[in-house]
C-alpha positions as CSV (number, residue, x, y, z in Angstrom):
1,M,21.7,-1.4,-1.2
2,D,19.8,1.3,-3.2
3,G,16.8,-1.0,-3.6
4,L,16.8,-1.6,0.2
5,L,17.0,2.1,0.9
6,F,14.0,2.8,-1.4
7,A,12.1,-0.1,0.2
8,L,12.7,1.3,3.8
9,L,11.7,4.8,2.7
10,S,8.5,3.3,1.2
11,V,7.9,1.6,4.6
12,L,8.2,4.9,6.5
13,T,6.0,7.0,4.2
14,T,3.4,4.2,3.8
15,A,3.1,3.9,7.6
16,L,2.6,7.7,7.9
17,L,0.1,7.6,5.1
18,R,-1.9,4.8,6.7
19,V,-2.2,6.5,10.0
20,T,-3.0,9.9,8.5
21,L,-5.6,8.4,6.0
22,K,-7.3,6.5,8.8
23,H,-7.8,9.8,10.7
24,C,-9.1,11.6,7.6
25,V,-11.5,8.8,6.6
26,V,-13.1,8.7,10.0
27,A,-13.7,12.4,9.9
28,S,-15.2,12.4,6.4
29,E,-18.8,11.5,5.4
30,S,-18.1,10.3,1.9
31,A,-15.2,8.3,0.5
32,W,-15.2,10.0,-2.9
33,P,-13.6,13.3,-2.0
34,T,-10.9,11.5,-0.1
35,L,-10.2,9.1,-3.0
36,I,-10.1,12.0,-5.5
37,L,-7.6,13.9,-3.4
38,Y,-5.7,10.7,-2.6
39,H,-4.9,10.1,-6.3
40,I,-5.3,13.2,-8.4
41,G,-3.5,15.2,-5.6
42,A,-0.6,12.8,-5.7
43,A,-0.4,13.0,-9.5
44,L,-0.3,16.8,-9.3
45,V,2.5,16.5,-6.7
46,L,4.6,14.3,-9.0
47,L,4.0,16.0,-12.4
48,P,6.4,18.9,-11.8
49,I,9.0,16.4,-10.7
50,L,8.6,13.7,-13.3
51,G,7.2,15.8,-16.1
52,I,4.6,14.8,-18.7
53,P,5.4,11.2,-19.7
54,D,6.0,10.3,-23.4
55,L,3.4,7.7,-24.1
56,S,4.4,7.3,-27.8
57,Q,7.2,4.9,-26.8
58,L,4.7,2.4,-25.3
59,S,3.4,-0.7,-27.1
60,M,-0.2,-1.7,-27.0
61,V,0.7,-4.5,-24.6
62,Q,2.3,-2.0,-22.2
63,I,-0.7,0.4,-22.4
64,S,-3.1,-2.5,-21.8
65,L,-1.1,-3.6,-18.7
66,L,-1.0,0.0,-17.4
67,L,-4.8,0.3,-17.8
68,A,-5.2,-3.1,-16.0
69,T,-3.1,-1.9,-13.0
70,G,-5.0,1.3,-12.9
71,A,-8.3,-0.5,-12.7
72,L,-7.0,-2.9,-10.0
73,F,-5.6,0.0,-7.9
74,S,-8.9,1.9,-8.3
75,L,-11.0,-0.9,-6.9
76,A,-8.4,-1.8,-4.3
77,A,-8.2,1.8,-2.9
78,F,-12.0,2.0,-2.8
79,L,-12.2,-1.2,-0.7
80,D,-9.3,0.1,1.4
81,I,-11.2,3.3,2.3
82,L,-14.3,1.3,3.2
83,A,-12.2,-0.9,5.5
84,M,-10.6,2.0,7.2
85,K,-14.0,3.3,8.3
86,Q,-14.5,0.1,10.4
87,I,-11.1,-1.1,11.6
88,D,-7.9,0.3,13.1
89,A,-5.0,1.1,10.8
90,S,-2.7,-1.4,12.4
91,A,-5.3,-4.2,12.2
92,G,-6.0,-3.5,8.6
93,E,-2.2,-3.4,7.8
94,I,-1.9,-6.9,9.2
95,F,-4.4,-8.1,6.5
96,H,-2.6,-6.0,3.9
97,T,0.5,-8.0,4.5
98,L,-1.3,-10.9,2.8
99,T,-0.2,-9.3,-0.4
100,F,3.2,-10.4,0.7
101,I,2.5,-14.1,0.3
102,V,1.3,-13.7,-3.2
103,S,4.2,-11.4,-4.2
104,L,6.8,-13.7,-2.6
105,A,5.5,-16.7,-4.6
106,A,5.5,-14.6,-7.7
107,G,9.1,-13.5,-7.1
108,F,10.2,-17.2,-6.9
109,L,8.0,-18.7,-9.5
110,M,7.6,-16.0,-12.1
111,F,10.8,-13.9,-11.8
112,H,13.1,-16.8,-10.8
113,E,14.5,-15.1,-7.8
114,E,16.8,-16.8,-5.3
115,C,15.3,-18.4,-2.3
116,S,18.0,-18.6,0.4
117,A,17.5,-20.3,3.8
118,L,17.4,-17.0,5.7
119,K,14.9,-15.5,3.2
120,F,12.7,-18.5,3.6
121,L,13.0,-18.4,7.4
122,G,12.2,-14.7,7.4
123,A,9.2,-15.2,5.2
124,L,8.0,-18.1,7.4
125,I,8.2,-15.9,10.5
126,I,6.2,-13.2,8.8
127,V,3.5,-15.7,7.7
128,V,3.2,-16.9,11.3
129,G,2.8,-13.2,12.4
130,I,0.1,-12.7,9.9
131,V,-1.8,-15.9,10.8
132,Y,-1.5,-15.2,14.5
133,E,-3.5,-12.0,14.2
134,A,-5.7,-13.1,11.3
135,R,-7.1,-16.1,13.0
136,R,-8.7,-13.9,15.7
137,A,-10.2,-11.6,13.2
138,I,-11.5,-14.3,10.9
139,V,-13.4,-15.9,13.8
140,N,-15.3,-12.6,14.1
141,A,-15.1,-11.7,10.4
142,S,-16.5,-8.2,9.7
143,H,-17.3,-6.3,6.6
144,G,-14.2,-4.2,7.2
145,F,-11.8,-7.2,7.2
146,M,-13.4,-8.6,4.1
147,C,-12.9,-5.3,2.3
148,K,-9.3,-5.3,3.4
149,L,-8.7,-8.9,2.2
150,G,-10.2,-8.0,-1.2
151,S,-8.0,-4.9,-1.4
152,A,-4.9,-6.9,-0.6
153,A,-5.7,-9.5,-3.3
154,L,-6.2,-6.8,-5.9
155,I,-3.0,-4.9,-4.9
156,A,-0.9,-8.1,-5.0
157,T,-2.1,-8.8,-8.6
158,A,-1.5,-5.2,-9.6
159,M,2.1,-5.2,-8.2
160,I,2.9,-8.4,-10.0
161,I,2.0,-6.7,-13.3
162,T,3.9,-3.6,-12.2
163,K,7.1,-5.7,-11.5
164,H,6.7,-7.1,-15.0
165,L,6.4,-3.6,-16.4
166,T,9.5,-2.3,-14.7
167,A,11.6,-4.4,-17.0
168,S,10.5,-2.4,-20.1
169,T,8.6,0.7,-19.0
170,P,10.1,3.9,-17.6
171,S,9.4,4.2,-13.9
172,E,7.9,7.7,-14.2
173,I,5.2,6.4,-16.5
174,I,4.3,3.6,-14.1
175,I,4.3,5.9,-11.2
176,L,2.1,8.5,-12.8
177,S,-0.4,6.0,-14.3
178,G,-0.8,4.5,-10.8
179,F,-2.4,7.8,-9.7
180,I,-3.8,9.5,-12.8
181,L,-5.9,6.5,-14.0
182,P,-7.6,5.8,-10.6
183,G,-8.0,9.5,-10.1
184,I,-9.9,9.9,-13.3
185,V,-12.1,6.9,-12.4
186,Y,-13.0,8.3,-9.0
187,A,-13.7,11.8,-10.4
188,V,-16.1,10.3,-12.9
189,L,-17.9,8.0,-10.5
190,G,-17.9,10.5,-7.6
191,W,-18.5,13.7,-9.6
192,R,-21.4,14.7,-7.4
193,D,-19.1,14.7,-4.3
194,I,-16.3,16.9,-5.8
195,K,-18.0,19.9,-4.3
196,D,-17.5,18.4,-0.9
197,I,-13.7,18.4,-1.2
198,P,-13.4,21.8,0.7
199,S,-15.5,20.5,3.6
200,T,-13.5,17.3,3.7
201,I,-10.3,19.3,4.0
202,R,-11.9,21.4,6.8
203,K,-13.1,18.3,8.8
204,S,-9.6,16.9,8.7
205,N,-8.2,20.2,9.9
206,G,-6.2,20.3,6.7
207,L,-4.4,17.1,7.5
208,I,-5.8,15.4,4.4
209,L,-3.6,17.8,2.3
210,S,-0.6,15.8,3.4
211,V,-2.1,12.6,2.0
212,P,-1.2,13.2,-1.7
213,L,2.4,14.0,-0.8
214,L,2.7,10.9,1.4
215,N,0.9,8.8,-1.2
216,A,3.1,10.0,-4.0
217,S,6.3,9.4,-2.0
218,S,5.2,6.0,-0.8
219,Y,4.4,4.7,-4.3
220,A,7.4,6.3,-6.0
221,F,9.8,4.8,-3.4
222,G,8.1,1.4,-3.8
223,I,8.2,1.3,-7.6
224,N,11.9,2.3,-7.5
225,A,12.6,-0.5,-5.0
226,L,10.8,-3.0,-7.2
227,A,12.7,-1.8,-10.3
228,I,16.1,-2.1,-8.7
229,G,15.7,-5.0,-6.3
230,E,14.1,-8.5,-6.2
231,M,10.3,-8.6,-5.8
232,S,10.5,-11.2,-3.0
233,T,13.1,-9.3,-1.0
234,T,11.4,-5.9,-1.5
235,Y,8.1,-7.3,-0.3
236,I,9.7,-8.9,2.8
237,V,11.0,-5.4,3.7
238,F,7.6,-3.9,3.1
239,Q,6.2,-6.1,5.9
240,M,8.0,-3.8,8.4
241,T,5.2,-1.3,7.7
242,I,2.8,-3.1,10.1
243,S,5.4,-2.6,12.9
244,V,5.8,1.1,12.2
245,V,2.0,1.7,11.9
246,F,1.5,-0.2,15.2
247,A,4.2,2.0,16.9
248,L,2.6,5.2,15.6
249,E,-0.9,4.1,16.8
250,V,0.4,3.3,20.3
251,L,2.2,6.7,20.5
252,M,-1.0,8.5,19.4
253,N,-3.6,6.5,21.4
254,G,-1.6,5.2,24.3
255,W,-1.2,1.5,25.3
256,N,-4.4,-0.6,25.6
257,K,-3.6,-4.2,26.5
258,E,-6.9,-5.5,25.4
259,I,-6.6,-4.0,21.9
260,Y,-2.9,-4.1,21.3
261,L,-1.3,-7.0,23.0
262,H,-2.0,-9.7,20.3
263,R,-1.3,-7.1,17.6
264,A,2.0,-6.4,19.2
265,V,3.0,-10.0,18.9
266,S,2.0,-10.1,15.2
267,A,3.8,-6.8,14.5
268,G,6.9,-8.0,16.3
269,L,7.0,-11.3,14.3
270,C,6.6,-9.4,11.0
271,L,9.5,-7.0,12.0
272,F,11.7,-9.9,13.1
273,G,11.1,-11.9,10.0
274,A,11.9,-8.9,7.7
275,L,15.1,-8.1,9.6
276,I,16.3,-11.7,9.2
277,A,15.7,-11.5,5.4
278,I,17.4,-8.1,5.1
279,F,20.6,-9.4,6.6
280,N,20.5,-12.4,4.3
């Protein structure tokens, strides 16, 4: 039950993060200040809580895997920011759920998790929901959707490595490395734009300052969910995020049948499939 609670908390904070980040990205001119705040800010939020990690206990294999996940998350977040400049948060989140297919397969094949009839049915319904919306977007494939697909593939790979690390590596080290390593990469690559951070904060009316807190909470809840529960079940629960993001967008923007009708069907199927698996 604790794993389920952490997964649900991750769903809520991730949905709030996606909607908030979409607003901030649209308002900013450059992606680098947002990326730096997104990761280094989250690390600064977590350091007082988790403390400075003791890296001396890690083997070279663990360090290599942490560096690999940091590189994967860095590129994934960059592609994610590019995608957000061109597509709605809920549309992008539907493509993000493609990480679910990879993670589900990894749970069954790599981590030997149980595949019950209800879990399989729930997963199948979610796949139908993803394909229902994805088929429309693929026909009119855009740069934004391609970036989102690339981001989803990289995140799925990183989370498989992360699940492997949770068996031998303290959660606080995994959590902090997921922010510190990408943050350093972005600060180095985008150093010319660091001076634009104050203007980025002003253009978002200060809303971007909530992004590091939401980002840290979302990732920390997700890592704890993976550490305690099964990868396949946890990722099924994560698919509820699209439904929460969709609901928030409708509340903020109002109902638009032309934009949201098909997306509502897809979000509803993802939610229904996740609920079936939860009550497995």
